[in-house]
C-alpha positions as CSV (number, residue, x, y, z in Angstrom):
1,M,-9.2,-14.4,26.9
2,D,-12.1,-12.1,25.5
3,S,-12.2,-9.7,28.3
4,P,-10.8,-6.2,27.7
5,F,-7.6,-6.6,29.4
6,W,-6.6,-9.8,27.3
7,R,-7.8,-7.9,24.1
8,R,-5.3,-5.0,25.1
9,V,-2.7,-7.7,25.6
10,A,-3.5,-9.2,22.2
11,F,-3.5,-6.1,20.3
12,G,-0.1,-5.1,21.7
13,A,1.2,-8.3,20.7
14,I,-0.3,-8.0,17.2
15,V,1.6,-4.6,16.8
16,C,4.9,-6.5,17.7
17,L,4.2,-9.3,15.4
18,L,3.3,-6.9,12.4
19,V,6.8,-5.1,12.9
20,G,8.1,-8.8,12.6
21,L,6.0,-9.8,9.7
22,G,6.8,-6.6,7.7
23,A,10.5,-7.4,7.9
24,Y,10.3,-11.1,7.0
25,L,7.2,-11.0,4.7
26,I,6.9,-7.7,2.9
27,G,10.5,-6.4,3.4
28,P,11.5,-8.5,0.1
29,A,8.0,-7.5,-1.5
30,A,8.9,-3.8,-0.8
31,H,12.4,-3.8,-2.7
32,G,14.4,-3.8,0.5
33,S,16.0,-0.5,1.0
34,G,14.5,1.0,-2.1
35,Q,16.3,4.4,-4.0
36,S,16.3,7.8,-2.5
37,G,14.0,10.3,-4.1
38,G,10.7,10.3,-6.0
39,A,7.1,10.8,-5.4
40,R,4.8,11.3,-8.5
41,S,5.3,14.9,-10.1
42,G,1.9,16.3,-10.9
43,R,-0.3,13.7,-10.0
44,A,-3.1,13.6,-7.4
45,S,-3.7,11.4,-4.4
46,E,-7.4,10.1,-4.5
47,A,-9.0,9.0,-1.3
48,G,-11.3,6.1,-1.2
49,G,-12.9,3.4,1.3
50,H,-10.4,3.3,4.4
51,A,-9.8,0.4,6.3
52,S,-10.6,0.2,10.1
53,P,-8.0,1.3,12.6
54,A,-6.1,-1.9,14.0
55,A,-7.2,-1.4,17.3
56,S,-10.8,-1.9,16.3
57,V,-10.3,-5.5,15.3
58,S,-11.2,-8.0,17.7
59,R,-10.9,-11.7,17.8
60,S,-13.2,-13.0,15.0
61,P,-13.4,-16.7,13.8
62,G,-13.8,-17.7,10.4
63,T,-12.5,-14.3,8.7
64,G,-9.4,-16.5,7.4
65,A,-6.7,-15.8,10.1
66,A,-5.1,-18.9,11.5
67,S,-6.9,-20.1,14.8
68,T,-4.3,-22.6,16.3
69,A,-3.7,-23.2,20.0
70,S,-1.1,-21.2,21.8
71,G,2.5,-22.4,21.0
72,S,4.4,-24.8,23.3
73,S,6.2,-21.6,24.6
74,G,3.2,-20.5,26.1
75,E,2.7,-17.4,23.9
76,P,-0.6,-16.9,22.2
77,D,-0.8,-17.6,18.3
78,I,-0.9,-14.1,17.5
79,Y,-3.0,-15.1,13.9
80,Q,-6.2,-15.9,15.7
81,W,-6.7,-12.3,16.2
82,L,-5.8,-11.2,12.8
83,P,-8.1,-11.4,9.5
84,F,-5.7,-12.6,7.4
85,T,-2.9,-15.1,7.0
86,P,0.7,-14.9,6.1
87,A,0.0,-15.9,2.7
88,G,-2.7,-13.0,2.4
89,L,-0.5,-10.5,3.9
90,A,2.4,-11.4,1.5
91,A,0.2,-11.2,-1.4
92,A,-1.2,-7.9,-0.3
93,A,2.1,-6.7,0.0
94,S,3.1,-7.7,-3.5
95,V,-0.1,-6.0,-5.0
96,V,0.7,-2.6,-3.0
97,T,4.3,-2.4,-4.3
98,S,3.4,-3.2,-7.9
99,F,0.9,-0.6,-7.6
100,G,3.6,2.0,-6.2
101,D,6.0,1.1,-8.9
102,A,3.6,1.7,-11.7
103,Y,2.0,4.9,-10.1
104,G,5.4,6.3,-10.0
105,T,6.7,5.3,-13.3
106,Y,5.7,7.4,-16.8
107,S,6.8,8.8,-19.9
108,Y,6.0,11.9,-21.9
109,T,5.3,9.7,-24.8
110,E,2.8,7.5,-23.0
111,S,-0.8,8.0,-23.4
112,T,-3.4,8.1,-20.6
113,A,-4.8,4.8,-21.6
114,A,-1.4,3.2,-21.8
115,Y,-0.5,4.4,-18.3
116,A,-4.0,3.3,-17.0
117,A,-3.1,-0.2,-18.1
118,T,-0.1,-0.4,-15.8
119,L,-2.4,0.0,-12.8
120,S,-5.4,-1.7,-13.8
121,P,-4.2,-5.2,-13.1
122,V,-3.7,-4.1,-9.4
123,T,-6.2,-1.3,-9.1
124,S,-10.0,-0.8,-8.9
125,A,-11.9,0.7,-11.7
126,Q,-12.8,3.5,-9.9
127,L,-9.4,4.5,-8.6
128,T,-7.8,4.0,-11.9
129,A,-10.2,6.3,-13.6
130,Q,-9.4,9.1,-10.8
131,I,-5.6,8.5,-11.1
132,S,-6.1,8.4,-14.9
133,A,-7.9,11.9,-14.8
134,A,-5.3,13.5,-12.9
135,F,-2.7,12.1,-15.2
136,S,-4.4,13.7,-18.2
137,A,-5.2,17.1,-16.6
138,P,-4.3,19.9,-19.2
139,G,-1.5,21.8,-17.1
140,V,0.1,18.3,-15.9
141,A,0.0,16.7,-19.2
142,T,1.4,20.0,-20.9
143,E,4.3,20.3,-18.3
144,R,5.0,16.5,-18.5
145,V,5.5,16.5,-22.5
146,S,7.1,20.0,-22.8
147,G,9.9,19.1,-20.4
148,R,10.1,15.6,-22.0
149,Q,9.9,14.1,-18.5
150,V,10.3,10.1,-18.0
151,A,9.9,8.9,-14.3
152,T,10.9,5.5,-12.9
153,G,9.0,4.7,-9.7
154,R,10.1,2.6,-6.9
155,A,7.8,1.6,-3.8
156,T,8.8,0.6,-0.3
157,I,6.4,-0.6,2.3
158,D,7.0,1.5,5.9
159,S,4.7,0.0,7.7
160,I,0.7,-1.5,8.3
161,S,-1.1,1.3,9.5
162,A,-4.9,-0.2,9.6
163,F,-6.6,-3.5,8.8
164,G,-10.1,-4.8,9.1
165,P,-11.7,-8.0,7.9
166,T,-11.6,-7.1,4.1
167,S,-9.0,-4.3,4.0
168,L,-5.5,-3.6,4.8
169,T,-4.0,-0.1,4.8
170,F,0.0,0.1,4.1
171,T,2.1,3.5,4.7
172,V,4.1,3.4,1.3
173,Q,7.2,5.3,0.2
174,V,7.2,6.1,-3.5
175,S,10.4,7.0,-5.0
176,Q,11.0,8.6,-8.3
177,R,13.9,9.5,-10.6
178,I,12.7,12.0,-13.2
179,A,14.7,12.6,-16.3
180,S,13.6,15.9,-18.3
181,T,15.0,18.6,-20.4
182,S,16.2,20.3,-17.2
183,G,18.1,17.6,-15.9
184,T,17.7,14.8,-13.5
185,R,16.0,14.7,-10.1
186,Q,14.8,12.6,-7.3
187,L,11.7,12.9,-5.2
188,S,10.1,11.1,-2.7
189,A,6.8,11.3,-0.9
190,S,4.8,8.9,1.7
191,Y,1.5,7.5,0.8
192,S,-1.3,5.5,2.7
193,V,-2.6,3.0,0.3
194,T,-5.5,0.8,1.2
195,L,-6.3,-2.5,-0.5
196,T,-9.6,-4.3,-0.4
197,G,-10.3,-8.2,-0.6
198,S,-9.5,-11.4,1.1
199,G,-7.2,-14.3,1.1
200,T,-4.8,-13.7,-1.7
201,S,-6.9,-11.6,-3.7
202,W,-6.2,-7.9,-3.3
203,Q,-6.8,-4.4,-5.2
204,V,-6.0,-1.0,-4.6
205,T,-8.9,1.2,-3.9
206,S,-7.5,4.4,-2.2
207,I,-4.5,6.5,-2.1
208,E,-3.6,9.7,-0.4
209,L,-0.9,11.3,1.2
210,A,0.2,9.8,4.5
211,S,0.1,13.2,6.0
212,V,-3.5,13.6,5.2
213,G,-4.1,10.4,7.0
214,N,-6.4,7.5,6.2
215,S,-8.8,7.1,9.1
């Protein structure tokens, strides 16, 4: 089953599986439907290492994917072509939603160091530094403090857009409720968020607007 034809068949099956896994495994971690509104106001998106497109991943024993035989129904066990396990996918989904929640949540009373501390448990040091620099940029910080802005973020996973042996890229909707001296508003934006790692150990290494693409 390593011919080009069967690899195309396998990839088609992978896509179908990921849709189902998204509903079953990452659905709860992605906070269900989430609330409407909210991408971070005044924060920069940073691009980092990118995951390989899903179509480029071929069957590779020993990468951590399950490698059991075809089920009794005659359908192939899809995990033999995936570089992660159900537990690994669930762990990555939990990390990306925790990151999105922290990324979209801040207060005008919060220091850059305090904000960075909410990101660092699930974010690489390099990306944390990049986001912190954007958070503390003079114009952005002045607007946040003068407007007494308090934002609450909520992340919802839309899909998996790419994966490789040590990376996963999710399309994530980050919604915000922002209260300020001018009232309350809701914003929302879609991001491509890339994690690197293996097994159940993952950290976010890249974020950019989904409209830019992560290829």
